[in-house]
Each structure stands twice: as C-alpha cells, then as structure tokens.
N, C-alpha and C positions, 0 to 999 in steps of 0.2 A: 711139621707144623703147618697149620692152615695159612698163616701169614706169609710163609716162605714158599711152600710147594704149590699152593693153589694160585696165588697171584704172581708169584715169581718176581720178575722185574717190571711188572705193570705199574705205570704211574697213575694212581687213583685220582690225583688232582687233575691230571690232564684229561682223564675220562670224564670227570665231573664238569670241567669247563666246556669240553666239546659237546657233552650231552646238553648242556644249557644252550649253547649256540644253535644246535640242531633244533631243539624245542622252540627257541625264539624265532628261527627262520620259518618253521612250520606254522607258528602262530601268526606271523606277518602274512604268510601266504593265505591262510584261512580268512583272516580279517579283511584282506584286500579283495578276495573273491566274493565274500559276502557283501562287501560294499558296492559291488558291481551288479547288483540285482536290478537296479533302475538306471536308465540312461545309457545302457550298453546293448549291443555293440556301438562303438562310436560312429558318428556320421559327419559328413562334410556339410557345408552351408546349403548345398542344393538337395540334401536328403539322402544322397548316396553313401554307401559305407566307406569309412575312412580306411586307407591302406595301412595305417599305423594303429593297430588296436592295443599296443602295449604288450608287456611281457607276461601278463596274467590272463588266463583263459576266462571266458564268460562262464559263470557257474551253471549247473543244471537247474531246471525249474524246480521251485519249491512252493508248496501251497501253504498260505498263512490263513488261519481262521480268525476272522475279525469279529468285532462286537455286532450283535444282531443276527448272527448266523451266516454272514457273508464270508466268502472265500476269495482270496486274491492269489493268483499264480504269477510269480516273478522269477526270472525274467520271462516275458512272453510277448509276442507281437501284439496281441489284443490289449494288454496292459499299456504298452508303449503308445499304441494308437489312441487310447482313451485319454492320454495326457499330452497329446500333441495338438498344436494349432496349425492348421494348414492355410495357405494362401494369405499370408500376412502382407499388409500393405507397406512393404519395405523394398528398397532397391539397394543393390550392392554398390559400394563406393570404391571397390578395388577388385581386380581379377584374382587376387590371392585370397586364400582362406584366412579367417580370423579377424578381418577388418570389420568395423562397425557398419551397419546398414542405415540408410536414411529413410524417413517416412515419405510415402508417395501421396498421402491424402491428409486427412485430419487425424493426427496421432492420438488425440484424446478419444475421439469416437472409435477409431480403429483399434485402440488398445495396444499401442506399440511404444517402443522407447521407454522413457520414464513412466509412461502410463500403461505399460504392459501388464498383463494378468495371466495367471496359469489356469488351465481348465480343471478346477477342483470339482469334487463331487457336488452335484446339484441337490443336496439334501441339507437340512439344518444340522448344526453341530449339537451333539447330545452329551450329557454328563455320564458319570459312571453308572447311573441307575436307568439310563435310557430316556431321560426327560430332556426336552428341548432347553438349551442353555439360555438363548437370547430371546427375550420377548418384550413387548411394550409394558411400561409400568402400569398402564390402565388395566392390564390383566392380572396384576400382582399387587393387590392393595396393601399387603404387609410391608412393602418397601416404601421408603420415604427418603428425602434429602436430609442427611444428618449434618452437613457442614457446607459452607460456601453459598453461592447464589443459586437459587432454583431458576433455571433458564426458561421454564415453561411460561409462555405469554410474552417473552421478550422478542423484539424485532431482530431480524437477521440482516446484517450488513455485509456485502461482498467487498472484494478488494478494490472495486471501483467506487466505493463509498455510496452505493445505492442500496436502499432497503429492498430485499427480495422476497421477504415473507416473515413468518412468525413461527417460533418453536411451539408445537402443540403437544408433544409427548417426548418421553425418554425411553430408549430401549436399553434394557439392563441385562447384564450377565449374571444370572441368579446364583450360580455356585460361587463365583468370584466376588459378587456384590459390588459390581462396577457398572458405571454408565458406559455403554459401548457406542451408541448412536443417538443423535438428536433427530427427532422427526419434525420436519419443517413443512408448513403449509405455504406454498408459493402464492404470490399475489396474482390477481387477474385470472383466477381459476386454473392455475398451472399445475394443480395436483400437489401431492406430497412427495418429498424426497428425504432420504436419510443422509446424515453427515457424520463421519467418524469423529468421535469425541477427541481423539488425539490430534486432529487437524483443524480444530476450531478453538477459539478463545472466548470464554465467557466473561464479559465485562460487567460492570455494575449495572448498566442500563441496556445493553444490547449484546448480541452474539456476533462475533467477528469471524467470517469465512475468509481466511487469509489467502487461499490459493485459487479461487474461482471468482469470475465476475458474474454479473446478473444474467447475461446471455447463456453462459455455460451452466448455470444452475439448472436451467430447464432441460439440459442434456444429461444430467446425472442419471445413471441406470436406475430403473425402478425395481421393486421387488414384486414377485408374482402374488404374494400374500400380504395382507395388511397387518398380520399378527406374528409372522415369523420370517426369518431370512436364512437363505441357504449359504453354504460355504462358497459356492460359485458366485452368488450375488455379492457376498462380502468382498470377494477378491476384486470384482469389477468396480464396485463403488469406491473402495479404498484406492485402487489404482487410478481412478478418474480424478479424485481429489489430489492424490500425490503427484500425478502428472501435470496438474495445473500449476504447480510450483515453477515449472519450466515453460510449458506451452501457453499458459494464460497469464499468470502473474509476472513472469519474467519477460513476456513479449513486449 
C-alpha cells in the first residue's frame, strides 16, 4: 500500500511544520536583504565603514525603472553619494559613536538638527499622468476656496507679533485638492516666500506664523521658479519652518 510502503514511518506533520519554518526563514532573509538596498553598507559617524555590518549580506545591485524613463541602480556608490550631505556644520559631543552632534553655526541656515533636510531630487513632484502636482492657484482658475477663511490679502504675523507681509496666493496640490503653501509678499521689498500650510494658522483677520520671527522670514529658502516647486525646495522650506520651533520660537 502507498501509505505504508512509500512513506513508511515518516512523520508527515513534522515534515509540514519543518517545511513551513524553512520557508519562513528564507522569506525573512529575502525581505531583510531587499530592505538593505539603501543606506548600506553601514558607516560610522566619520564616514568610514562600520566593522559591524550585521548578519545579512548587502544584496547585489538591481535596476529599477522609474516613471519618466529613469533608471535607478541600488545599491550603488553613485546612488548613495547623490543622497548624502557632506561637510555638515556639526561637531561631535563624544568620542564614542552614536552620540548626538551639536551645531557649529546657524542651524536654521545650515540645515542641521531639527532643521535638517535630505537631498531629494531637484525636480517637481508629478502625478500619475506626469503633470506637476503643486502649482499656484493663479494658474488654476477652476480651483476655489470652498470652506473656511480665504487667507489671500490677509496680513502675516510672526511669533514676535510683528507683521511681516501679506498672503498673495495659494499653492495647491491639484490631485489631492489641498492647499500646500501660502505665498507671502514680504514688506519693504523683501520678495516672496512660501509657508507650509501645516505650520501656519489662519485666523479670522490674519495669518499666524508660529515658528519664525520677522528676521527669520527673510531667510526662508526661495524657489527657483515662481510657478513650481521642486522636491528639494519643499524639503528645505519645510525644514526651515520646522526647525524654527526650537531654534527661533523656543530661543
């Protein structure tokens, strides 16, 4: 009989459970190595390779085809270099690894600490159809404010209770139908700056910039274009306002 002669005394339940554990171990190995395509091999604070790279090997390079015909190879030294910031204005606070660093200059301007930013791609974010997602409302007449206060024309008040300028336009995320930035015309010919909608408060009669004072508003990073914003510019602007919570407002 098949059940007696072929399997004999084999424990089918044991084979099933051991097969599951072997499959599960291989799955963990695969997922962990795929997770190591960015940020590896590990480095020490000074940029040299860490002696402890962990139990899993760095995976072989794989080419990913991105939207717009671009290709990204990871892991690769070129990819890591493109996403690395060198010569940060920071100093060690301990001879040991893993301790925090302290700013050596103006942390908001240098973009370190709570004001740190990552070197994202210097191109505008696009939707699934290849169209630019974030644009001023003046270029999109079909959009309008459906609820709440329209901040356009309102004065902008900083955390030092001084009026710094006036809201002149709104930058909208067209696919999400959300306001992403307020465009502010600074007083005394200071030019225009963008303010992230999540870091301001629209009151009944004015717009409150909670994290920056009047002096700092003039230092907000500018955009290269007056009609679009890149991912890198978004990163720098948001980091500047966010860092002001500690370095400006909390000072």
